[in-house]
N, C-alpha and C positions, 0 to 999 in steps of 0.2 A: 421418375424419383428425383432426378436432378432438379426438374422444374419445381417440385414440392420443397427442395432444400432451399434453391433460390428464393422462393417466396418467403419462406421461414426466415431467411437471412436479412431479407429487404423489407420485412414487416415494419410498419411505420405507425405512429400516433400522432395526430394532428390535434394540437390543443390551442392553436391560434397565436404562436408565438412567432410567426413569420416563416418558420421552416418546420417540417414534420420531425419528430424524433423517432430514432430507430428503437424498436423494441429491444434490440440488443444491447443498446445503451442503457435502458433501465434495468435490464436482468442482470447485466455485468456489474452495475454499480449496487444492485441488490445483493449480489454475492459479495461485494466488497463491504457492504454495511454488515452483512451476517457475520464476516470474518471480524470486523472490528468489535462487535459485541462479544464474539467468542473469545477474542484476544483480551478484552477487559476482564472476562471471567476466568483467564489463563486456561483455556480449553485447547488441546492439542488439534481439534477439528477446525481452529482457526486458519490453519494453514492450508490444508487441501481445498476448503472451500474458497479462500482466497486465490489461490491458483486457478481454480475455474473461471473466476471473475477477470484475472488477468489475461487469460486467453481469449475470452470474448472481447474485452476492451481493446486489445491490440487491433483487432480489425476495425473497431469503431473509430479510433484516432487516426487512422489513415484513411480519412474520408475521399481524399483525392484518389488514392490508389485503388480503393474499393468502390468508388463512385456512389457515395452516399450522400444524402441530403446536406449534411455538414461536410462540404467539400474541401475543408482546409486540412492539410496534413500537419498535425502536430507530433513531430518525430520524437520531441522529448517525452511527450505523453505515451506514445505508443512504445518507445523504448524503454521507459520504465516499467511497463508490463513485462519485459523479457527479464530485467534486473530483479523485479518483484519475484517472478518465478524462480529464478536461480537463488535469491535469497531465502525465499520460503522454503525451498527444499532444505537448505541448511536449518532453518528454524524448526522445521517439522521434525528433523532427525534429534535435534538438541531437546527440544521439548518433550518427544516421545521417549527418549533415554531417561529424561528426568523423571517422567511420570512412571516409567517401568521400575526405575530403582527407587521410587517413592510412591508407592501404590496407595498407601493410606491419604495422602494428600488429595488425590484425585484431580491434580491440576499438572500443567506442563512446565511450570517455572516458579521461582521463589523471587520475588521484586527485590532489586538492589540499586543503590545508586551506582553511576558509573564510575564515580571517583576520578581523581585526578588524570590517572592514566586514559581512563576511558574517554574522558572530555577533550583531552588532547587528541585522541584518535579522530573524535567526532569534528573538532575544528579544523585539523589538518585535512581531514577527508572532505569536508565542505569546501574548504579552499580550492583544492586540487580538482575535485569532481566538477565544481560548478565552473572553473576555468575552462576545464577541458570540454565540458559539456556545451558550454556557449558558443565556441569557435566550432565545434562540430555541427551543433544545430544550426548556426548561421550559415555554414557552407552548405548544408542540405536545404536551405529554403524554409526552415521550419517558421511558423507564424508566432512572433512575439519570443524570440530565442532567449533574451535575458531572463524573462519569468519563467519560460518553460524550462530553462536549464536549472532554476533553483528548484523547481517543482520536481524535475528528475533527482537532482541531487539530494534534496530533503527526503523525498520517498525512499531513497535507497539507504540512507543514514538512519531514518525511523524504522525501517523494516530490520536492518542490522541490529539496531538497538533493541527492538522488540525480541529478535531471536536471542540475543545476550542477556535478556531480562532487565535491561536498564530502563528504570522508570522515566528517565529524561526523554525517551523516545515519544512520549506522548506530547511534550512540549514541542518537539520537532514538527510533529504533524499539524499543531496548531499554526505554526510558521508557514507550512506548505498551504494550508487551507486559506490563510490570508492573502496570499498570492494567487492561488488557484481560482478562488470564486470569481473575481473580476474577469481574469484572463479567458476562463472557459465560457462565461456569460458573453463576453465580446466576441467570442469565436462562435457563438450560438450553439455550443455544446451544453444545452439547458439542463437535461438530467444530471449530466455530470456536475454542473455548476450548483445546482439545487443539493446534489448529495454531498457536495463538500461542505456545505453550510450544516447539514444534518450530522455529517461525520464531526464537525467542529463541536457539536453539543456532546456527542458520545466520547469524544477525545477529551474534554474536559472532565466529564463523569469519570473516564477510565484512569485519568491522571489521580484524581482524587482517591479512587478506589485502590490503586496500588499503592499511594503513599499510606492509607489506612492499614493495608495488610502489611507493611513494613512496620508501622508503630505498633501493630497488634502481635509483633513477635516473628513476622515472616520475612523480616528484612535480612539478606546475605550480605555479609560484609567482606567475605573472603573472595577467592577467584570464582569466576563465572563457571557454571557447570561444564564439565568436560564431556566428550563423546564416549562416555562410558558405555560399552554395549551397544554403540550405535549400529553396529552391523545388524543387531537383532531388533532394533527399535523402530523399524520402517513399518509400523502398522497403522 
């Protein structure tokens, strides 16, 4: 049984790019793409599906630890999967609560601009998180710590913004993709680099989609949805 599990974890696909790719990396990114598509449609299922991808990709980005073909440890990439999971639980609860109390909408959130207060939160968070992440990742010996720190920081902020229903989170994802594609390609994490390109397309579509929802009357100008009935919203 352990031998079968080991073979499944180490299953590889060789497409002639220099190093074989782990099926885990492909599958994990597949879950991530599915989560992005569901997020664009404001479906609560985006969160649990994204969590599955986070768990899988955590093992992928610690290539040196898990002795994979991509033997570089990107601690920022691995660490962001942990933060994704934590933030995703929060988003899952908030969106499920909104859907429960607005069953006629069939969605988990009403898009809204972050406003001055929200944007200040994002700016301060970006400065503090990037600075802390950079020094931590550099100390851990992460490959490309400056870029890796931004990917970690931007990913946390974007996921938090998505949970709050702030339309700006799509723009943060674009900034993450711009840095992530060259970093991951150079590190030979080819499926993830290519997936970032695909993410970029869906992120642009997602931004336009959420803006259109706001313009059609779905925009919320008041406080973000509170955890009303959150204890009963974990479905």
